[in-house]
N, C-alpha and C positions, 0 to 999 in steps of 0.2 A: 756242573759243566755239561753233562749229558742232557739235562733238561733244557739248558740254554740252546744247545745245538738242535735238539728236537723242535724247539719253538721256532728257531730261525729257518730250518728246512721244512717247515710245515707244508705238506703236500697240497693242502687246500688253498694255500697262497700261491705256490709256484706253478702248479699244474692244473690243466683242465679237469672238469668233473669226471670221476671214474678212472682217472689215471694216477698211478702211484710211482714212486721211485723204483720199486721192485720191477715194474713193467719195463723200465728203461735200463735196468742193471744188467740183464743177460740177453743181449741182442743175438741175432743169428750169426753164424760164423762169417767173418769178413765185413760185418756191419758194426759201425761205431756211432753211438749217440754221445752228445756232449756231456761232460761231467766237470764238476768244479775242480777236481784234481788235475784236469788237463792244463789248467792255467798256472800251475806251479812252475812249469817250464818258462813262463814269461820272465821271472825274476833273473835267472842267470843270463837270459838273452838280453834283458834290459841293461844289465851291467856290461855285457859285451858291446852293445850299441854305444853305451857311454864311453867305453874305452876306445872304440873305433872313432868316435867323434873327436876325442882329444887328439888322436893321431891325425885325423883329417884336417883339423883346424890349426894346430899349433906347431907342427914340425915344419921348419923352413929349410929350403935347399941351401946348402953351403958346401960346395965341392971341396974346398981346401981342408975341411974337417971331416968329410965323408958322411955328412948327414943325408938322409933321404929327403926327396922332394914330395910333399903331399899336396893334394889338389887345391885346397882353399888358399894356403899361403902362396903357392905357385901362381895361381890366378891373380891374387892380389898383387904379387910382384910384377907380373906381366902387364897389369893395368896401371902400374906405377902408384899403387896404393901402399905407401911405406908405413911401417909400424910407428915411426915417429919417436922422438926422444922427448920425454916430459921433464920439464925443469922441476926438480924436487926442492921442496922447502927445506931450509936448514933446520936441523934438529933443535927443538925448543920445548922443554917439558911443560912450561906454563901454557904456551899457546896450544900445544897438542891437547892438553887437558880441557881447555876451553872448546877446542874444535870438536872433540869427541863427546863431551859431556853437556855442553851448554848450547853453542850455536856455531854453524859453519859460515854464517854471514853476519858478523857482528855489526851492530848499529853504532852510531857515533858515540854513544855513552860508553859502550864496551871498548871501542877503539881508543878513546881518550884514557880510560882507566888502564888498559894494557900498555899504552904508550908511556904513561907515567911509571908504571910498575917495572917495565923493562928498560926504561930510559931510551926508547926508540922513537923515531919520528912516526907519526900516524901513517904516513904513506908507506913506510917500511912494514908496519903491522898489516896494512891492507894487502901489500904485495905478498906477504907470507901466507895469508889466508887464501889469496887467489891461487898461489902455487900449490898450496896444500889441497885445495879443492880439485885442481887439475890432476893431481896424482891419482885420485880415485875415479877419474872419468876415462872411459874407454876411448881408444883411438878409432879412427875410421877403419883401419886395418882389422882391428878386433871385431868390430861390428860386421864388416864384410865377411870375415871367415865364419862368424856365427850364422849369418843369413845364407851363406853358401852351403852350409851343412843342412839347414832346414830345406832349402830349395832342392838339394840333391835327394833327400829322403822323400819329400812330398811328391816330387816328380816321379821317382821310382815306384812309390807305393800306388800312385794314381795309375801309372801304366800297368802295373801288375794287377791291380783291382779291376781296371777296365777290361783287360784281356780275360781275366777269370770270369767276369760277369758276362762278357760277350758270348761265352760258351754255356752260360747257365740259363735254363728256361725261365726263371723268374725275372730276368732282365726284360724279357719280351712280354711276359704275362705275369703280373705281380700276384695273381691268384695262386701261382705255384709256391709262393711263400707259405701258404697255409694248407695246401693239400696234404693230407696225411699227418698233420701236426698233432702231437709232438714227436711222432715216430719218423723223423727226418734224419737221414744219414749225414754225418759230418765227413765230408770228403777231405783228402789231404790239401787240396787247393784252398778250400774254405778255411780250414784250420790254420794254414800258413798265413793267410790274409789277416785273420783275426789276431793271431799271436804277434805278427809283425806290428800291427797298429797298436795293440795293447802294450807291447814292450817298448815301443817308441815313446808313448806317453808316460810310462813309468820312468824311462830314461830322462824325460824332461823334468820330472819331479826331482830326480837326483841332481841333474845339472843346474837346476834353478839356483842352487846354493853356490855354484861356481861361475854362473853366467854373469853378464852385465847386470849390476844391481839397479833395479828400477823401482819407482814409487808404487807400482801396482803389483809388487811381489806377492802380497797376500791374496789379491784377487786372482792372479794367475795360478797360484798354488791351489786355490779352491777350484778353479776351472779345470786344471789337470786332474784333480781328485774326482770331480763329478764325471769327467770324460772317462776315466778309468772305471768308475763305478757303473756307468751305463753300458759300456762295451762288455764288461764282465757279466753284468746282469742279463743282457740279451743273449750271451753265449750259454749261460747256465740254464736258462729256461728255454733254450733252443729256438729263439727268435733270430737266429744267426743269418738266415737268408735275407730277411728284411734289414737286418743290421748291416749287411754288406752294401745294400743300396744307400743307407744313410751315410755310411763312411765314404762311399764313392762320390756322392753328391757334395759332401763337404770338402773332400780332397781336391775337387775340380778347380777351386779358386785359390787354394793355399799356395801352390807353387808359383802362380802368377804374381801374388803379392810379394813373395820373396824375390822373384826376378826383378820386379820394379825397385825393390830396395837395393839390390845389387847394382842396377843401372844408376841409381842415385848416388851410391857411394863411389862409383867409378866416374861420376860427373858426366854421364851420357844423358843429358837432360831431356832431349827429345825422345829417346828410347824409354826413359823413365815415364814421361808423360803418356806415351802410347801404351806401355804395359799397365800403367795404373788405370787408364780408361778401359782397357780390355778386362782387367781384373774386376772393375766395378760392374761392367755389363754382365760378366759371367757370374759374379756374386749375386746380383739381383735376379738373374734368370734361374740360377740353381736354388737359391734360398726362398724366393717369393713365388716361383712358378712350379718348377719341377718337384721341389720338396713337398709342398702341400698337395699338388694335383696327383703326383705319382706315389709318394711314400705315405703321407698321412691318409690318403684315400684308401690305401691298401690296409694299413694297420688298424684303422678305425672301422671301416665299412665292410671290406672284403673279409677280413678276419672275423668280424661279428657274424657274417652270413655263413661262413664255412666252419669256424671253430666255436664261436660264441664267447662271451666275456667271462673272465674269472679274475681274481684279485690281482695277480701280477700283470695280467693284460691291462687292467685299469691303470696300474702304476706306470707301466711302459708308455701307454698312450698319453697319459697326463704329462709325463716328462717330455715327450715329443711335441705336444701342443705348446707347452711352456717355451720350448726351444724355438718354435715358430714365432711366438710372440716376440722373443728376443731378436729373431731375424728381422722382423718388421721394424723394430726400434733401431737396430744397428744400420739397416739399409737407409732409413730416413736420415740418420745422423751422417752417414757417409755421403749420401746424395747432397744434403744441404752444405756440408763442408767442402765437398768436391766442386760444387757450383761456385762457391765463393772463391775457391782457389783458382779455378779456370778464369773467372772474371778478373783476377789479379795477374793473369798472364802465365802462371806456372801451376802445374798439377802437383809436382813432387817436391817435397822437402824431406828432411830426415824423419824417420818414423819415431813416434813416441819422443818427440824432439827434445823437450827440456829434460826428459827423464834420462836420456842416454847421450847428451851432447858431449862431443869429444873435446879434449883439451885444445886441439888445433882450432876447432870451431869457435871456442870461447876467445881464443887469441884473435881470431879474425874479427869477431864481433867488436872487440875493443877498438879496432881500427876503422870501424864503420862511421861514416859521417853522421853527425848528430841530426842532420836533416833527413836521414833515412831511418825512421823509427822502427821499420820492420826488419832491420838487419841487412846483411849483405845481399845485394841484388833485389832488395825489396821483397824477399820471400817471407810470407807471413806465417807459414807453418800450419795453415788450416788442414792441408792434406795429411800432415803428420798425425793429427788427432784422428782423422778418418781412418787411416791405415792402422793406427793403433787399435781402434775398436774392432776392426776386422780381424787383426792378428790375434787379439785376445780371445775372440769368440768364434773363430772359424771352424772349430770342431764341434763335437756333440755338446 
C-alpha cells in the first residue's frame, strides 16, 4: 500500500522540477498551501447540501398540519404548478413482471398473448401499461423543484465566485495565476469557493440515484465523476487560481439554463424563449471566446513562459483542450437545433424531453389531433435536445 501511495504521489509528476512535497509541507506561520487532506471536508459538506436540497424541494406548506413552507414547493404552488395525481395501475403480478423484466411498451404480439392469459381485452392491457408507465414519470412540479434547486445554487455560486475574483489580481492579469507557482497561498475565500463547487458536484453524484431517472444516467454519472476529478486535481497541484477562472466561466451560463427551464415549466413561453436565447449567447461567448482566449492562453502559454511544463501540467492542459473541443461540438449542436426550433416558432420545450416527460404531458399528447404530428402546439422538441446537451456538459 505504501508503494502504491508513493507511486501515485510521485513528485516528478505532480510538481515542477526541483520542488518537493516537503517544500510545501511547512510553510511560514499564517501561510497555507493546498493539501489533499483539505478535501476531506468536502464529503460531510456534500451530504449536508444533499439534505438541504431535500428540504428545499420536497417540503410543502400546509398550515393545517403545521408543515414548513420551503422555497421550491412554495414557488411552484404560487405559479399554480400542482404536484398532480397520477392514476395508478391496478396491482397485477403477471403484467408487473412483464413490465419490469421484458418490456414497458409491449408490441401487438405481447398484447395478444397477455390478453389471452389474463382474459382481458387488449385495450385494457394497453391501458394498464400506459398507467404503469405514468407512475414512473415525474410531474412538472417535481421537475420544477429540481430545476429551482439547481438555479438557486448556480446563481449563488456564480455571484460568490465573481465577487471573489473581482478582488483577485489574476482576474485582471492572468499571469498572476503563475507568479510564484507552486508557492501560492490558499486564501479562505479561494478555499470556500473550491470546496463549495466540489461538494455540490459530489452531492449531484449522491442525488442522481434519487433524482428523476433519465436515459443518460451513466453519461451524467461519468460527467460528474470527471468534474470532481478535475476540480480535485487542480486543487492538489495548486492550479487553483486558474481553476477559479474555469469554474466561473462555466457557472456563467448554468443558472440561465435553469431559469429558462423554470419559465418553461411555469408556461411563461415568451420568457422561456428570451432566457434560452440569452443562455445560448452567453454559452457561445464564454465557451468559444472567453475560455480559449482568456483561460487556455494562460494555462498553455503564460504558464509555459513563467513556470515551464511538467507532467501534471501536460495532463491538466490536455484535459482543458479536450474540454474546448467538446465546447465546439456542443455549441454547434445547440446552434443548429436552436435555429430549427426558432424557425418553427418556439424556442423552448421541456428539457431532455422524452427522457423526463411527465404523466400529465403524456395524457395531453393522447388528446392531440392526429394532424399535428409534433404534439400539442406543434412543438417539436428540438430545443429540448439542445438544452439537454448544454445541461449535461456545462461544467468542467
